[in-house]
N, C-alpha and C positions, 0 to 999 in steps of 0.2 A: 650373658649379655643379651641373647635372643629373647629370654624371658623378660628382661628389663624393657627392651624395645617394644615387646608385645604389650606389656603393662602400660607403657606410655601411650601407645596407640589407642588402647581401649579407653584410657583416661581422657585423651583428646576427643575421641568419638562421643563419650558421655557428655563432655562440656559443650561440644558443638550441638548435640541433640537438645540439651537443656536450653541453650541460647535460642535455638529455633522454636522450641515450645514457648519460651517466654515471649519471643517476638510475636508469635501467632496469637497468644492470649492478649498481649498488650494491644495489638492491632484490632482485635475483636472488641476489646473494651473501648478503644478510641472510636471505632465505628459505631458502637452502641450509643455512646455519648453524642456523637455527631448526629446520628439518626434521630435521637430523642429531640434535640433542639430543632432540627429541621422539620420533623413531623409536627412539633408543637407550634412552630412558626406558621406552617400551612393551616393548622387549625385556627390560630389567631387571625390569620388573614381571612379565612372563611367566615369567621364570626364578626369581624370588625372592619374589614376593608371592602369598600364598594366602588365600582367603576362609575365615574361621572360621565365619561365618554371614552372612546378607545385610547385616548392619550392621557387621561387624568383619572386619579383615584383618590379617595379620602378615607380617613379613619373615623368611624362613628361610635357613639355610645348608645346602643339599643335601649338601655334602661332609662335614657334621658331624651326621649323623642328623637333619637338618631342625630343629635347635635354633633358637630365636629369642634374640637378644641385644638389650639395650636400645639399643646402638649402632646396630644395623640399623633399629630403629624410628625413631630420630632421623634417620638418612639418608633413610628413606622419606618421612617427614613434610617434611623439607627439600626433597626433590626434587619432591614433590607440590605444595607451595606455589610453588616456583620455576616450575613448568610449568602452574600454574593448574588443577590437578586437584583440585577441592574435594571431589568424591565420594570419591576414594581417601584424601585427607587425613583426612576425617571417620571413615572406617572404620579407618584406622590408629590414630587417636587413641582411638577407642572401645575398641580392644584394649588400647592402652597404659594407659589410666586404670584398667583392671581389675587391673593388676599394680603399682600404686603401693604402696610400703611405708608403714609408720606415719609416715614423715617426708614423705610426699607425693612421693617420687621413685621411679622405676621399678626394681624388682628386675632385676638385670642379666642373668639367664639363665633361660630357660623351655624345657622340653623339648617334644617334638612333641605330647605328650598335653595340654599346658597346665599342667604342674606346675612350680612354681618350684624350680629346682635350683641357682640362684646368688642367695643372699639379699643384700640391700643394693644400693645403686646404684653406677653408674660415672659419675664427674663429667662425662666428655666427652659421654655420652649425655644426662645431665640438661641440660647446656647446649644441646645440639642440639635437644632436644625443646622446651625453653622458648623458644628462639629461633624455631623453626618456628611455635610457637603465636603468638608475637608478630607474626611476618610475616603469618600467616594472619588474625589479628585485624584488621590494617591493610588487607590486600588485599581481604578479603570483609566488612569492617565487622561482625565477629561478636563480640558482647559476651562470650559464653561462652568463646571462645578467649582473649579479653583477660584475663578473670578467671583462667583456668587458667594463663596465662603468668605473671601476677603472683604467683599462689600458688606456682608452681614456682620462680620467681626468688627469692622470699623463703626457700624451703626451701634453695635452693643457697647463699644467703648464710649461713644458720644452720648448715647441716650439711656443706657441701662446701668451705668456705673457712675457713682458720684465723683466729685472732684477730689475727695479723699479716699478713693479706690474701693468704696463699699458698694456691693451689688444692690441695685434698686429692684423693686418688684416688677417693673416694666418701663416702657419708654414714655409713658404719660403720667407717671406717678411723681408729682412734685410737691404735694401737700400731704401732711400727716404720713410721712414716709415710714414704712416698716421694713424690717429685715425678715426674709423667709429663709431659714437655714437650709432648707431642702433645695433651694435654687442654686446654692453655691456648688460649683463644679470644678474643683481644683485640678482634676485630670486634664480638662480642656485647656485651662490656663497654661499648663505645662506644655501642651502642643502648640497653643497659639504663639508662644514665645519664639518658636522656630519656623514660623511661616514667613516667607519672603515679604519684606515691607512692614513687618510688625516690629514694634519696639519691645525688645526682650525685657528690659528693665521695667517697663510699664506692667507687663503681665506678671512679672515676679512680685511687684508691689500689690497687685490685685490678689494674687494667691496668698501672699503673706498676711495681708490685712484681713481677708475673709477667713482664713484658717485660724487666725488669732481670735476672731469673734466666735467661731465654733468652739474653740478650746475654752474660751471665757464662759460661754453660756451653757455648755454641756454640764449636766448634773454631776457633782463630784463623786457620787456613788454609782448611779445607774448609767451615766454617759448619755442619757437621753436629752434631746433638745426639743424646745417648744415649737409649735407650728409657726408662730409669728412673734417677733420681738419689736416693741415700740421704739421710736426714734430716740427716746430718752433712756433706753435700756430696760424699762419696766416690761413686765409680761402680764397680760390680762389672764384671769383665771381660765377662761374658755380656751385660751391658746397654750396654756402651760401643761400640755399633754403631748404624748407621742401619738399624734393624730394623723389624719390622712395626707397631710403635707409632709410632716417630719419623718414619716416612715421611710422616705427616700434618702434621708441623710446617710445611713450606713451603706446604701447601695453606691452612692457617689464616693463616699470615703474609701470603700473597699477597692473600687477600680483605681482610685488615686494611689492608695497604699501599694497595690500590686505592682505599680510602675515605679513609685518613688521611694517606698519604705519610709515615708514621713512619720516621725515619732509622734506627732500630735494626732494624726489620723489613727495610728496604732493604739494610742492610749485611750482614745474615745471608744474605739471598737472593742478593746479588751474589757473596758468597764461594762459595756453593753453585754458582751459575751458572758462575763462573770455573773451578771444579774440573771440572764436567761438560764444559765447552767444551774444556778441555785434554785430557780423555780422548777425546772424540769420540763422536757418537751411536752409531755402529756397534760401539763397544768397551765400552759401558756394561754393567754386570752388576747382578744383583739383590742389592744390599747392599754396604756398605763399612763398615770400622771408622770411627769418627769421625775418625781421622787420614787416611783415604783409601785404606786397603788393601782390595782387592777380596775379597769373601767367597764368590763363586760364579762359575760359568763361563757362566751363562745370564742372560737378562733376562725379566721377566714384567710383566703389566699393572700390578700394584701399584706396582712401582718406576718404570715408565714414567710413571704418573700423578704420582708424587712428583717425578721429574726434570722433567717438563713444567711443574709449578707453579714450581719453582725457576727454570727458564729464562724463564718469562713475566715475570720482573722486567724483561726486555728483550723486549717483545712483538714487535718487528719484526726481531729477530735471526734469522739462519739456524738457530741452534740451537733456538729455540722453535718455529719453523715446522716443522722436521724432526721434532721430538719430537711435536708435535700430530698431524702426519700419521701417524707411526709408531703413536701411541696409538690413533688412529681405526682404523687397519688391523688392530690386534691383535685376535685373536678369543678370548682367554681368557675362559671363562665362570665363573670362581670368584666367589663372593659378594663377597669383600673387594675384589679387584682391580677388578671391574666397578663396585662402588660408588664407589671412589676415582676411577675413570675418569670416571664421570658427574658426580661432584662437581666435578672440576677443569674439565671442559668447560663446565659451567654457570657457573662463576666466570669463565672466559675469555670467555663470551658476555655477561657483565655482569648475570647474574641474581641474584647475591648481592652 
């Protein structure tokens, strides 16, 4: 009996030691992941965020004469709230709200001097800014952010979405209307349903309508969507590519799928993942036609971020692991590529 008790004691000690080792390793892995995104965020800010005054900051594109686009302000606010940077968030929002148009949505392009050079909003930025405000209101219990989010969401409903629930390009697009698949943000519609004062059924219809359009226009083999789709459903040759707009489709779909497990999002991402896996990580290039014909002979950060998001529909696959590693090792410092890189890494870490 004494031998049995002794054996049990040794066995329990081994199990407890193993659990402690596992916890230590797991914590270190988590800390490493957290440290990478935080460090990369600081690098991103250093490269692309500048102070306008002590209370305002803006996101710039150094390769385009330091212009500011509303899209970049949305990214900055999303990244700041994801990484609990309340000071930077407030400064970015203070700049943004100075450039709202008469509909309460941000003018889409500002030059280095602060002059509006692109009037009217871009719906993708409107959604990103509104969603960032919503997240910030919850995270920091801030009533001002909550009201600003509600006001902006109401403006999106009124000016960025058609009477038949299709997302428009922006608040001043009324002629020759096109659909930009990369503007569709189903994760946000999921959260907008549950905001006080919002019509849950309305946002369900927006989500259903636009997800159906993504399903309809995704290539049946590659899952890729075009940059722009004409109002009559046709696609011009120059837009029928996985271009610098539609690279964002898998990023938005992945964040939506991780929350909803939506079958349409999953099927589109699985087709993309299957195509990429067939090509192989080392043979991928920066852009394809929607049918899968390569358009370049090189790869860059923008496309690595997009392909990584597609691959993460299978997070334990060798493809996703290889792409994440390759994305982290990539040192491209372009505004757009760096932004998409940080965005998908934050999604992969579960911060959205």
